[in-house]
N, C-alpha and C positions, 0 to 999 in steps of 0.2 A: 268493573267488579275488584278489588283490591285485596290488602295483606291483615293478616293478622301477625300486630308486632309488639315482641317483648322489649324493653327497656330496663336490663339489671342494672343498676348503682345509678338510678337515675336521680337519686340527693346528691349526689357528688357532680363537682365542674365539669365533665365528660359529660356524665349520665343528662343534663341539665342542658347542656348544648347539642347532644343526640336531638334531645325533643323539641328543640329553638327549632331544627335543622328541619328534620325528616318536616314541620309546619310549616315553615321559610319556602321549603322546597316542595311543598304540595306533594310529598311521598302517599302514593296509590294506599290510603292507611283507612279498612273496612273498620278494623278493632283495635285499643292498642295500650295496655298494661304497663305499668312502673312496678319495677322491683326492689327494693329495697330490706337489707340487715332488719334482722328486731327489732333492733336499738331506732332504728327510723322507720317504723314499723306506722303508719296511719299519716307520715306527713305526707306534705300536698307537694306536687309541682305540676308545671302551665306547659298544656301545650295545647299551641295557639290560644283562641278562645277558652279553650276547656282549663278545668282545674283537676288533675287526676291525686287521688288518694294512692300514697305507694303500697302494693301488698308485698308479702314474708315470701322472701325468696328461697327460701330452706325448705317451705312447705306447696309451691309452685308446683302446676302440675303442665307442662310444656305439650301434650298432647294436643296435635291439632292448630299450631302454633306454626306459622308459616318462616319469621324471620326472627331473629335477638342477637339484640346487639346490647356487649355486656362490655362494662367497665367495671369489673367489682379486682382487679387484682389478681395477680398467676394464682397466689394459694385455693381462692373464692371460686376460681376458674374452673381450677385442676380437679375441684369437686360437684359442681355445677354444668360446665359444657358437656362432659359427656353425657347429662343426666337428658340437656334436652335436644344434643346429634341423636342420642337412641330414639328419643319418643320424636323425630321425626325433625326435629324442628333445625333451621339451619340456623350454624351460632354464628355470628360476625367477634372478632373477638380483640378487644384495645390492647391485652395483656402481653410479654412478652410469651407468653406460653409456647406456644403455637407456633411462633413464628419462622424457627430452626428447622420444624419437622416437617421431610421431603414429600409426607400426605398430605400437608397440609395448605394453600397456597397463601401466598403473602403480595397482598396484594394492592397499588394503588392506581386509582384506572384510570390516567392521561398515562401510564406508561406501561400497563402489561396487563388489561381488561379480558382477553383471554382467559388466564389463571384462574380467575372465576371458576371457570367449566371444569376444576380438579375439585369441586367442594365436596364430590359424593364421595372420597374416598373416608372420610370422619365426619361429613355433614359439618364442617369448621372451614372458615374463611379466618385468617389475621392478618388484621392492621397491623402495618409498619411500625415502626419508632418515630416520635414525631419527628426528632431530626433528622431521621432518614428520608421524612415521606415531602418532605419541601423541596429536599437538594434532588430527590431524582426527576421530578417535576420538571428542576431546573437542565438535568444532564441527558433526557430522553434525545430533546429534539436535535438537539449537538452533538449526539451521541447519531442517528440516523442521518445523518450528515459530513460529520468527519472522524469518527468511530475514536474514543476517549483509551486512552491508553492508561490517565492516571490522573488522580485527584489529590490534592493536600485541600485539605478541608478545618480550619477553623469554628469552633460554633458559640456561639454567645445568646444563651441558653435561660430563658427567664424564669422564676421563681414557682409559676402555675403549675411547668414540669415536672413539679415535687407535690402536687396538690392543696388542696386548702392549707394544710399545717407551712408550707413553706409561702404559702404568698400570707403570711399571716405572722409570721417570724420577719418578712422583709417590712411589713408594716408595725409591728412592736418595738424593732430595732428600731427603725427612721425615729419613730418619736424618741425611743430611750438616750437616741442621739441630743435628743436636747433638751433633756430631763434625767441628768449622770445620776440622780438619788432613784431612778428606776432603772437600773442595771437589766438588759434583757442578753444574759447568754444566747449561745445557739445551742440549740438543740434538736429542729431538722436540719441543719446543716453544720459541720465540722467544722467551719468557721466563722464568722459575723459575716450577714451577709450583706449590711447595708451599706454603702461610701464601701463595696468593696468587690471584688470579682475570685470565685474560688475555684480553682483549675479541677474541679474532682465532681463529676459526674458518675455514683451507683460504687462498685466497689472495683478494689485494686484487682488485676490477674498477674497471676509470676511476669508474665511480659512485661508490666510497666503500664502497660494499656490498663484503662479501666473497661467497667463491663458497657460505658454507655458507648464509645470510642468501638468498639470491639461490634456492636451490635450494627453500628452505620457500615462498618465495614464488610459482616455477612449478609446486610441486609440489604445492601447498594448491590452486590457480584446477585444473589440470590434473586433480584426483581429484576434488573434492570441486564446485568450482563459477568456472568462469576471469571471472567478474562481480564476484568478492570481494575487495576490496583489502586484502594484508596490508605489512606492514613490517614487519621484526627485526632485534632485537641477538645477536649469537647470542656467549656466551662461556663460557669453560671453565671448568671450577672445581675445586678438590683433595678430588674425590671420585673413588672410584673406579668404580664402577656403579652405573648410574641419573641418567635423566637431566633435567630439573625445567621446569617452565614459569612463566613469569607471564606471564597471557592478558589481553588486555583487547580488547573484544567491545563493537562497535556492532548493533544489528539497524534493519529495517525499521519493526520490531514493537515495542511493548513487551513487555516478559516480566521478569517478577519473580522474585530469587535463589530464590521458596519453589518456585515452577514448576517452574523453571530447574534445583533438586535432585532434585524430582520426577521429571523429564525422565530426567534424568540416572544418576537409581538405577536406571531400567528399561532403558536403551539397554544393544545388547551389549559388551563387554570391557570394562568400564567399573563403578569400585566407588566409591563415593561417602562420606568418610569428612572432617565436617564440620560439630564444634561450638566454640560460640567461647568456647575454655575453652582452657588450657593444654594443651597435647597435644593436641588436637581435630585433626588434618591429620594427614599425610602426609609423610614425608625421603625420600632417598634409600631410604636404609641399610636403611628398611622394605619398600620395594620390592623389592628385590634376592631374584630367583628365583621371582617372582610373575608369573602371565598377564597382572594386570588393569590398565589405566590408571589413579590417582587420579584422583581430583579434593578437592579441599578448597580454604577461603576463599572461596567462592563469594557475593558480596554483587554491590549497583546499584554503578553509577558515578554518582553526580551531578553530574557534571562536564558529562552530555550525555544525551540527550532519551531515549536506550533504549540503555543499556549497561550492560556485568557486566562484573566482574572473576572470574577465579577460576585456582588453583593447582595444576597437572597436573604429575603425575612417575609415572614407567612406570621399568623396566630395559630398558636400550638395545641390552643384551645378546637380548634376549630381543621384547617386542613392537617394539622397535626395530628388528630382523633376524629373528632366528631362527625365534622363533613366527612374525612375521608372513609371513615367507614359505615355513612350514610348516600354514599357515590357508590360504596360495594355491592349498599345493596340495588339501588339502584339498575347499576352493571347488569347484579345476579338477575334481576327482574326483566332486564331488557333483554338478557342473552340465554338465558337456561328456566326460569318458570314464565316468564311472559301471562302474564294477568291481567296488568291493569294498563 
């Protein structure tokens, strides 16, 4: 016996990945429906060897459905998630709307799977920000061993984190560089993204941080440990898919790089590729389509007493969004619903 599953936002980058991953991981589905806005009504989506025609999110009745994976953005989620939850359908939401709500669990299954059990307060579970998700997967096993005091992270985030418009802008601007008569000024991003990097993701806050940087701080504390100090600089780079992070960690206890590497090799969801030679590390191009969070460049930080540096790469459309949502559904099934 399986579940009746809804994928809302099925025509977007993340929604399509959700459908792909549900099929790839053979999630126990008895019935599945793809929902989209009216402008995408009737569009076709793939689910394994099946083709689904999208139905209208606005008129859909969630009664009798078990789980809904939402990838529709905060504004639409504000309207439709409470409707689904009230109808008894558990919402796993990819937007930022509920991440900081104390009554909504924020879950990365490799890190805090037990948190799904708090879903009942609002019938909603939040999926974290893509840059946070991969980082806490890497931090968790190291924190368990040596207790993390402080994290300094710089991100190199792909344009797919800004959706299809971001990917289109990089593609069109790249082409226009070689055809000066066809200029493509920035529209999705604040400055040219082709052959450039932009130290600005989301809006600026009074502190001088961007909201993306604030998210990494707040979410790491909620998912992993409120006592960890985090500071982030988030940068958009001209890469289509795959987020990278340079992470500096300060621990309470000493942890050498060999032991850290061994711990990470045994940790769920992590693949260590760390050879101190040309090409002995992972780049975003190589992580696309993979489930793992890849760790490379593990080394001591000699400037502090108990410090490590590492390089962390993951497919942001997968672990950063769709995969994590499906893993939450799997965890929910195993720990709470226990159907199939």
